All heavy atoms as an XYZ file, in Angstrom:
662
protein
N      85.862     95.934    -93.947
C      85.453     95.192    -95.123
C      84.064     95.644    -95.571
O      83.584     96.679    -95.161
C      85.452     93.687    -94.820
C      86.843     93.071    -94.637
S      87.924     93.215    -96.059
C      87.239     92.041    -97.167
N      83.437     94.804    -96.383
C      82.125     95.151    -96.919
C      81.014     94.585    -96.049
O      81.143     93.529    -95.435
C      81.972     94.597    -98.333
C      82.925     95.211    -99.319
C      83.915     94.454    -99.921
C      82.843     96.556    -99.653
C      84.782     95.005   -100.832
C      83.703     97.119   -100.563
C      84.681     96.348   -101.159
N      79.927     95.297    -96.042
C      78.737     94.800    -95.357
C      78.081     93.742    -96.243
O      78.373     93.652    -97.434
C      77.745     95.945    -95.089
O      77.277     96.435    -96.354
C      78.397     97.075    -94.295
N      77.196     92.935    -95.681
C      76.517     91.929    -96.512
C      75.764     92.555    -97.696
O      75.739     91.991    -98.793
C      75.555     91.244    -95.541
C      76.186     91.430    -94.201
C      76.885     92.757    -94.261
N      75.169     93.709    -97.475
C      74.453     94.394    -98.563
C      75.427     94.775    -99.688
O      75.131     94.572   -100.869
C      73.749     95.639    -98.021
C      73.116     96.478    -99.107
C      71.934     96.073    -99.714
C      73.726     97.647    -99.547
C      71.364     96.826   -100.724
C      73.167     98.400   -100.558
C      71.983     97.992   -101.143
O      71.423     98.732   -102.150
N      76.584     95.331    -99.319
C      77.571     95.724   -100.332
C      78.093     94.508   -101.091
O      78.269     94.562   -102.307
C      78.727     96.477    -99.669
C      78.346     97.842    -99.160
C      79.436     98.476    -98.313
O      80.226     97.735    -97.690
O      79.488     99.720    -98.283
N      78.349     93.396   -100.383
C      78.796     92.184   -101.054
C      77.749     91.664   -102.038
O      78.083     91.228   -103.134
C      79.132     91.100   -100.030
C      80.563     91.232    -99.531
C      80.907     90.116    -98.609
N      80.783     90.736    -97.283
C      80.525     90.128    -96.168
N      80.343     88.843    -96.154
N      80.437     90.777    -95.026
N      76.492     91.729   -101.629
C      75.402     91.291   -102.500
C      75.330     92.183   -103.748
O      75.187     91.696   -104.871
C      74.082     91.311   -101.731
C      72.945     90.681   -102.466
C      71.680     90.499   -101.619
N      71.372     91.612   -100.728
C      71.492     91.583    -99.399
N      71.908     90.489    -98.801
N      71.180     92.629    -98.670
N      75.482     93.493   -103.548
C      75.452     94.416   -104.688
C      76.644     94.173   -105.626
O      76.499     94.202   -106.847
C      75.447     95.871   -104.197
C      74.168     96.280   -103.493
C      72.959     96.150   -104.392
O      72.988     96.543   -105.547
N      71.890     95.575   -103.849
N      77.826     93.948   -105.053
C      78.994     93.654   -105.886
C      78.802     92.364   -106.676
O      79.186     92.267   -107.839
C      80.255     93.562   -105.020
C      80.780     94.888   -104.472
C      81.903     94.645   -103.481
C      81.252     95.779   -105.603
N      78.193     91.363   -106.041
C      77.931     90.106   -106.742
C      76.936     90.319   -107.881
O      77.092     89.756   -108.966
C      77.400     89.059   -105.760
C      77.147     87.728   -106.377
C      78.439     87.091   -106.850
N      78.118     85.936   -107.667
C      78.816     85.523   -108.692
N      79.918     86.150   -109.037
N      78.449     84.483   -109.377
N      75.933     91.154   -107.674
C      74.974     91.462   -108.747
C      75.659     92.176   -109.909
O      75.378     91.891   -111.084
C      73.819     92.313   -108.201
C      72.835     91.596   -107.277
C      71.861     92.599   -106.675
C      72.106     90.511   -108.042
N      76.560     93.080   -109.587
C      77.307     93.780   -110.640
C      78.180     92.797   -111.403
O      78.256     92.822   -112.635
C      78.143     94.925   -110.034
C      77.237     96.024   -109.497
C      79.122     95.486   -111.061
C      77.947     97.073   -108.663
N      78.818     91.895   -110.672
C      79.664     90.892   -111.317
C      78.841     89.996   -112.244
O      79.248     89.710   -113.374
C      80.353     90.044   -110.248
C      81.296     89.013   -110.807
C      81.943     88.187   -109.701
O      81.882     88.590   -108.526
O      82.499     87.132   -110.039
N      77.666     89.572   -111.792
C      76.796     88.749   -112.635
C      76.336     89.522   -113.859
O      76.238     88.957   -114.952
C      75.603     88.254   -111.828
C      75.961     87.212   -110.793
C      74.791     86.859   -109.901
O      73.677     87.402   -110.112
O      74.983     86.041   -108.988
N      76.048     90.788   -113.684
C      75.618     91.611   -114.822
C      76.735     91.700   -115.865
O      76.481     91.578   -117.061
C      75.218     93.008   -114.331
C      74.831     93.924   -115.445
C      73.659     93.929   -116.124
C      75.630     94.951   -116.015
N      73.673     94.908   -117.085
C      74.885     95.554   -117.040
C      76.908     95.426   -115.760
C      75.371     96.594   -117.807
C      77.391     96.453   -116.516
C      76.623     97.035   -117.531
N      77.977     91.911   -115.395
C      79.115     91.945   -116.325
C      79.277     90.607   -117.049
O      79.538     90.564   -118.246
C      80.420     92.269   -115.597
C      80.739     93.740   -115.552
C      80.879     94.395   -114.348
C      80.913     94.457   -116.714
C      81.183     95.734   -114.305
C      81.220     95.803   -116.690
C      81.351     96.443   -115.480
N      79.136     89.499   -116.318
C      79.291     88.182   -116.929
C      78.246     87.932   -118.008
O      78.532     87.327   -119.033
C      79.220     87.092   -115.870
C      80.447     87.036   -114.984
C      80.301     86.027   -113.861
O      79.259     85.347   -113.780
O      81.233     85.935   -113.051
N      77.029     88.416   -117.797
C      75.970     88.219   -118.783
C      76.096     89.198   -119.950
O      75.908     88.820   -121.102
C      74.596     88.392   -118.129
C      74.258     87.304   -117.155
C      72.981     87.604   -116.400
O      72.362     88.645   -116.579
N      72.574     86.671   -115.532
N      76.415     90.439   -119.645
C      76.440     91.475   -120.672
C      77.691     91.415   -121.538
O      77.609     91.539   -122.756
C      76.312     92.857   -120.018
C      76.066     93.942   -121.031
O      75.150     93.776   -121.860
O      76.806     94.951   -121.006
N      78.864     91.261   -120.901
C      80.127     91.262   -121.642
C      81.091     90.274   -120.985
O      81.927     90.664   -120.160
C      80.718     92.672   -121.661
C      81.831     92.844   -122.672
O      82.230     91.838   -123.286
O      82.292     93.984   -122.847
N      81.011     88.993   -121.362
C      81.861     87.989   -120.704
C      83.343     88.225   -120.925
O      84.159     87.946   -120.045
C      81.433     86.667   -121.336
C      80.306     86.955   -122.245
C      80.108     88.412   -122.331
N      83.720     88.772   -122.080
C      85.146     89.022   -122.336
C      85.689     90.092   -121.387
O      86.800     89.963   -120.859
C      85.343     89.456   -123.785
C      86.791     89.576   -124.176
C      86.956     89.896   -125.650
O      86.093     89.517   -126.442
O      87.973     90.532   -125.975
N      84.918     91.139   -121.156
C      85.338     92.177   -120.217
C      85.445     91.612   -118.804
O      86.397     91.919   -118.082
C      84.364     93.356   -120.246
C      84.627     94.466   -119.237
C      85.972     95.130   -119.501
C      83.511     95.491   -119.256
N      84.509     90.768   -118.414
C      84.559     90.167   -117.077
C      85.816     89.322   -116.920
O      86.472     89.366   -115.876
C      83.308     89.322   -116.843
N      86.174     88.556   -117.972
C      87.397     87.752   -117.924
C      88.631     88.632   -117.803
O      89.553     88.352   -117.043
C      87.498     86.897   -119.187
C      87.561     85.437   -118.905
C      87.576     84.627   -120.168
N      86.243     84.777   -120.740
C      85.938     84.967   -122.018
N      86.827     84.949   -122.900
N      84.726     85.133   -122.435
N      88.636     89.722   -118.547
C      89.768     90.640   -118.511
C      89.902     91.283   -117.137
O      91.010     91.422   -116.611
C      89.602     91.736   -119.586
O      89.450     91.116   -120.857
C      90.801     92.654   -119.615
N      88.794     91.679   -116.556
C      88.837     92.291   -115.224
C      89.319     91.293   -114.172
O      90.029     91.658   -113.243
C      87.461     92.836   -114.849
C      87.001     94.062   -115.635
C      85.559     94.403   -115.269
C      87.908     95.248   -115.376
N      88.936     90.030   -114.319
C      89.375     89.011   -113.370
C      90.866     88.715   -113.484
O      91.521     88.398   -112.501
C      88.594     87.723   -113.589
C      87.495     87.542   -112.591
C      86.912     86.152   -112.663
N      85.503     86.282   -112.959
C      84.928     86.009   -114.138
N      85.627     85.534   -115.112
N      83.648     86.181   -114.308
N      91.407     88.800   -114.707
C      92.807     88.421   -114.918
C      93.791     89.471   -114.419
O      94.975     89.192   -114.300
C      93.069     88.141   -116.401
O      92.957     89.328   -117.147
N      93.344     90.667   -114.137
C      94.225     91.694   -113.604
C      94.779     92.598   -114.691
O      94.356     92.535   -115.846
N      95.741     93.441   -114.335
C      96.272     94.392   -115.313
C      97.006     93.682   -116.447
O      97.589     92.609   -116.254
C      97.227     95.262   -114.500
C      97.555     94.465   -113.298
C      96.373     93.565   -113.038
N      96.964     94.306   -117.611
C      97.626     93.735   -118.788
C      99.137     93.848   -118.633
O      99.662     94.839   -118.130
C      97.179     94.462   -120.039
N      99.828     92.799   -119.074
C     101.281     92.803   -118.987
C     101.862     93.445   -120.235
O     101.337     93.277   -121.336
C     101.795     91.374   -118.847
C     101.325     90.710   -117.573
C     101.766     89.275   -117.514
C     101.216     88.634   -116.247
N     101.454     87.206   -116.230
N     102.948     94.166   -120.066
C     103.618     94.780   -121.212
C     104.396     93.721   -121.980
O     105.120     92.924   -121.385
C     104.582     95.882   -120.751
C     103.859     97.088   -120.230
O     102.725     97.346   -120.603
N     104.506     97.826   -119.361
N     104.261     93.730   -123.304
C     105.023     92.754   -124.089
C     106.516     93.061   -124.030
O     106.938     94.204   -123.858
C     104.477     92.917   -125.505
C     103.874     94.276   -125.540
C     103.425     94.568   -124.136
N     107.311     92.037   -124.199
C     108.761     92.185   -124.148
C     109.255     92.948   -125.371
O     108.741     92.805   -126.477
C     109.406     90.811   -124.104
O     110.799     90.937   -124.195
N     110.266     93.753   -125.168
C     110.834     94.507   -126.286
C     112.040     93.787   -126.887
O     112.708     94.336   -127.756
C     111.239     95.902   -125.813
O     112.242     95.801   -124.832
N     112.301     92.554   -126.462
C     113.460     91.814   -126.954
C     113.369     91.559   -128.455
O     114.368     91.683   -129.174
C     113.593     90.495   -126.202
N     112.187     91.212   -128.949
C     112.043     90.955   -130.384
C     112.314     92.208   -131.212
O     112.891     92.131   -132.298
C     110.649     90.416   -130.688
C     110.377     88.990   -130.233
C     108.929     88.607   -130.522
C     111.315     88.025   -130.910
N     111.915     93.357   -130.703
C     112.172     94.613   -131.417
C     113.670     94.881   -131.492
O     114.194     95.256   -132.546
C     111.490     95.775   -130.712
C     109.998     95.679   -130.705
C     109.382     96.724   -129.808
O     110.046     97.653   -129.380
N     108.105     96.577   -129.516
N     114.346     94.682   -130.382
C     115.794     94.915   -130.350
C     116.501     93.952   -131.300
O     117.409     94.355   -132.043
C     116.322     94.761   -128.901
C     117.835     94.787   -128.864
C     115.743     95.851   -128.017
N     116.073     92.701   -131.306
C     116.682     91.718   -132.202
C     116.446     92.092   -133.659
O     117.367     92.024   -134.487
C     116.140     90.304   -131.889
C     116.651     89.845   -130.525
C     116.521     89.316   -132.980
C     116.000     88.578   -130.024
N     115.231     92.507   -134.002
C     114.919     92.865   -135.392
C     115.750     94.058   -135.856
O     116.291     94.055   -136.975
C     113.430     93.170   -135.530
N     115.876     95.067   -135.012
C     116.657     96.248   -135.391
C     118.142     95.894   -135.479
O     118.843     96.340   -136.398
C     116.409     97.402   -134.387
C     117.356     98.548   -134.627
C     114.971     97.868   -134.482
N     118.627     95.074   -134.559
C     120.028     94.665   -134.591
C     120.340     93.848   -135.851
O     121.367     94.070   -136.501
C     120.371     93.838   -133.334
O     120.044     94.610   -132.180
C     121.828     93.463   -133.301
N     119.459     92.940   -136.207
C     119.648     92.142   -137.422
C     119.640     93.047   -138.651
O     120.455     92.893   -139.564
C     118.569     91.042   -137.522
C     118.522     90.427   -138.908
C     118.802     89.978   -136.473
N     118.730     94.020   -138.667
C     118.661     94.943   -139.803
C     119.962     95.737   -139.933
O     120.500     95.893   -141.039
C     117.476     95.887   -139.644
N     120.468     96.229   -138.823
C     121.717     96.994   -138.865
C     122.895     96.116   -139.287
O     123.741     96.534   -140.094
C     121.993     97.633   -137.507
C     121.050     98.767   -137.105
C     121.325     99.190   -135.664
C     121.194     99.936   -138.048
N     122.955     94.901   -138.751
C     124.062     94.005   -139.096
C     124.017     93.618   -140.576
O     125.044     93.637   -141.268
C     124.013     92.758   -138.222
N     122.825     93.300   -141.068
C     122.696     92.948   -142.482
C     123.019     94.139   -143.381
O     123.667     93.985   -144.419
C     121.286     92.437   -142.776
C     120.943     91.040   -142.266
C     119.476     90.750   -142.504
C     121.811     90.000   -142.932
N     122.576     95.321   -142.975
C     122.875     96.512   -143.767
C     124.356     96.804   -143.823
O     124.906     97.084   -144.898
N     125.015     96.734   -142.698
C     126.457     96.986   -142.658
C     127.220     95.936   -143.466
O     128.100     96.275   -144.259
C     126.943     96.987   -141.207
C     128.420     97.286   -140.982
C     128.745     98.694   -141.476
C     128.773     97.132   -139.526
N     126.848     94.677   -143.292
C     127.492     93.609   -144.042
C     127.219     93.741   -145.542
O     128.107     93.520   -146.367
C     127.007     92.249   -143.528
C     127.747     91.017   -144.016
C     129.207     91.083   -143.583
C     127.090     89.770   -143.472
N     126.006     94.130   -145.889
C     125.669     94.311   -147.297
C     126.430     95.454   -147.934
O     126.870     95.360   -149.085
N     126.621     96.540   -147.188
C     127.386     97.675   -147.720
C     128.854     97.303   -147.868
O     129.499     97.634   -148.864
C     127.202     98.910   -146.813
C     125.772     99.438   -146.944
C     128.207     99.993   -147.161
C     125.412    100.513   -145.951
N     129.405     96.594   -146.866
C     130.821     96.216   -146.920
C     131.122     95.232   -148.051
O     132.155     95.328   -148.698
C     131.262     95.622   -145.580
C     131.345     96.606   -144.412
C     131.689     95.862   -143.129
C     132.357     97.691   -144.690
N     130.205     94.282   -148.264
C     130.456     93.274   -149.296
C     129.866     93.648   -150.648
O     130.247     93.061   -151.664
C     129.877     91.912   -148.874
O     128.461     92.043   -148.717
C     130.521     91.414   -147.600
N     128.954     94.579   -150.672
C     128.303     94.972   -151.918
C     127.261     93.969   -152.376
O     126.860     93.982   -153.540
N     126.804     93.097   -151.491
C     125.798     92.088   -151.835
C     124.410     92.721   -151.771
O     123.962     93.177   -150.716
C     125.894     90.904   -150.896
N     123.759     92.751   -152.914
C     122.442     93.365   -153.026
C     121.412     92.642   -152.153
O     120.556     93.285   -151.545
C     121.994     93.368   -154.493
C     120.642     93.966   -154.706
C     120.451     95.329   -154.583
C     119.554     93.161   -155.019
C     119.206     95.886   -154.773
C     118.316     93.708   -155.206
C     118.130     95.078   -155.091
N     121.478     91.323   -152.081
C     120.508     90.553   -151.290
C     120.611     90.870   -149.800
O     119.601     90.885   -149.101
C     120.700     89.046   -151.520
C     120.208     88.578   -152.879
S     118.489     89.002   -153.205
C     117.669     87.993   -152.007
N     121.813     91.136   -149.310
C     121.957     91.506   -147.898
C     121.331     92.868   -147.628
O     120.709     93.081   -146.585
C     123.431     91.506   -147.491
C     124.089     90.141   -147.343
C     125.573     90.312   -147.027
C     123.412     89.333   -146.273
N     121.477     93.776   -148.572
C     120.882     95.105   -148.405
C     119.357     95.011   -148.433
O     118.670     95.648   -147.624
C     121.417     96.071   -149.485
C     122.922     96.274   -149.288
C     120.688     97.401   -149.439
C     123.603     97.040   -150.391
N     118.824     94.204   -149.345
C     117.368     94.010   -149.405
C     116.874     93.351   -148.128
O     115.843     93.746   -147.564
C     116.984     93.182   -150.651
C     115.527     92.771   -150.605
C     117.284     93.949   -151.921
N     117.607     92.369   -147.648
C     117.229     91.704   -146.392
C     117.267     92.695   -145.225
O     116.413     92.647   -144.339
C     118.166     90.535   -146.099
O     118.088     89.583   -147.118
N     118.231     93.591   -145.225
C     118.317     94.609   -144.174
C     117.115     95.547   -144.240
O     116.561     95.928   -143.203
C     119.615     95.397   -144.307
N     116.704     95.908   -145.447
C     115.528     96.773   -145.590
C     114.270     96.076   -145.082
O     113.456     96.684   -144.373
C     115.343     97.194   -147.049
C     116.367     98.185   -147.587
C     116.179     98.388   -149.083
C     116.235     99.505   -146.860
N     114.131     94.795   -145.407
C     112.955     94.049   -144.944
C     112.963     93.930   -143.421
O     111.949     94.164   -142.760
C     112.909     92.662   -145.618
C     112.640     92.824   -147.113
C     111.859     91.773   -144.961
C     112.784     91.559   -147.910
N     114.116     93.601   -142.841
C     114.216     93.493   -141.380
C     113.979     94.850   -140.717
O     113.361     94.928   -139.653
C     115.580     92.936   -140.983
N     114.437     95.917   -141.363
C     114.203     97.256   -140.826
C     112.734     97.626   -140.833
O     112.219     98.235   -139.887
N     112.036     97.280   -141.895
C     110.595     97.547   -141.967
C     109.857     96.750   -140.903
O     108.959     97.279   -140.225
C     110.053     97.228   -143.382
C     108.543     97.224   -143.405
C     110.598     98.226   -144.386
N     110.231     95.495   -140.733
C     109.595     94.670   -139.698
C     109.846     95.266   -138.314
O     108.928     95.385   -137.493
C     110.106     93.221   -139.777
C     109.587     92.561   -141.048
C     109.696     92.415   -138.545
C     110.199     91.215   -141.339
N     111.081     95.657   -138.041
C     111.397     96.277   -136.751
C     110.648     97.580   -136.542
O     110.139     97.853   -135.457
N     110.549     98.386   -137.584
C     109.806     99.647   -137.481
C     108.327     99.429   -137.214
O     107.708    100.142   -136.421
N     107.755     98.420   -137.865
C     106.342     98.106   -137.619
C     106.127     97.625   -136.187
O     105.125     97.971   -135.555
C     105.863     97.050   -138.609
S     105.700     97.649   -140.292
N     107.055     96.831   -135.691
C     106.938     96.351   -134.314
C     107.019     97.512   -133.325
O     106.259     97.562   -132.354
C     108.035     95.331   -134.023
C     107.867     94.029   -134.773
S     109.289     92.949   -134.639
C     109.199     92.454   -132.934
N     107.910     98.449   -133.575
C     108.070     99.600   -132.679
C     106.837    100.490   -132.719
O     106.320    100.913   -131.682
C     109.346    100.383   -133.036
C     110.574     99.555   -132.664
C     109.377    101.734   -132.336
C     111.877    100.117   -133.178
N     106.325    100.767   -133.923
C     105.151    101.639   -134.021
C     103.921    100.965   -133.414
O     103.091    101.629   -132.787
C     104.891    102.031   -135.467
O     104.510    100.913   -136.227
N     103.803     99.649   -133.577
C     102.681     98.930   -132.982
C     102.741     99.004   -131.458
O     101.723     99.206   -130.795
C     102.707     97.471   -133.430
O     101.746     96.728   -132.747
N     103.930     98.857   -130.906
C     104.076     98.930   -129.444
C     103.753    100.332   -128.928
O     103.111    100.492   -127.893
C     105.489     98.521   -129.049
C     105.700     98.499   -127.554
C     107.128     98.108   -127.236
N     107.372     98.194   -125.831
C     107.527     97.148   -125.047
N     107.464     95.944   -125.541
N     107.760     97.302   -123.758
N     104.170    101.355   -129.655
C     103.872    102.729   -129.237
C     102.379    103.006   -129.276
O     101.838    103.678   -128.422
C     104.624    103.722   -130.111
C     106.082    103.793   -129.780
C     106.781    104.901   -130.515
N     108.185    104.923   -130.182
C     109.080    105.622   -130.820
N     108.728    106.374   -131.843
N     110.346    105.580   -130.450
N     101.690    102.478   -130.305
C     100.239    102.659   -130.386
C      99.551    101.977   -129.220
O      98.590    102.517   -128.661
C      99.709    102.105   -131.704
C     100.000    102.969   -132.878
C      99.446    102.363   -134.156
C      99.858    103.163   -135.368
N      99.397    102.533   -136.613
N     100.004    100.784   -128.845
C      99.396    100.064   -127.723
C      99.635    100.797   -126.416
O      98.759    100.835   -125.561
C      99.969     98.650   -127.631
C      99.495     97.732   -128.720
C     100.163     96.370   -128.648
O     101.079     96.158   -127.862
N      99.709     95.457   -129.481
N     100.807    101.374   -126.251
C     101.116    102.089   -125.000
C     100.368    103.407   -124.909
O     100.052    103.849   -123.805
C     102.614    102.328   -124.882
C     103.383    101.052   -124.582
O     102.810    100.070   -124.130
N     104.674    101.068   -124.839
N     100.095    104.053   -126.034
C      99.394    105.332   -126.013
C      97.887    105.167   -125.918
O      97.194    106.086   -125.531
C      99.742    106.162   -127.246
C     101.168    106.666   -127.197
O     101.748    106.803   -126.134
N     101.736    106.931   -128.357
N      97.377    104.008   -126.307
C      95.925    103.800   -126.305
C      95.400    103.533   -124.919
O      95.988    103.367   -123.964
C      95.567    102.639   -127.222
């Protein structure tokens, strides 16, 4: 384990972090960041595909527009997740 001197130095570093950047200290204490669930992305893309297919089969313009909106939302969610994973 650590010697008393090392523990004292670690405590000083911890206090320095708490004073200098409390948000970083909280983040370090909470552990590694959890990955967000991809269930919402799958649901958004599935809804977009279902609305698009139904809109094409029935010829309903509103279903096609709704599919485009759901597709854009799903695409934004996917690109946002990729940016977070690459950063």
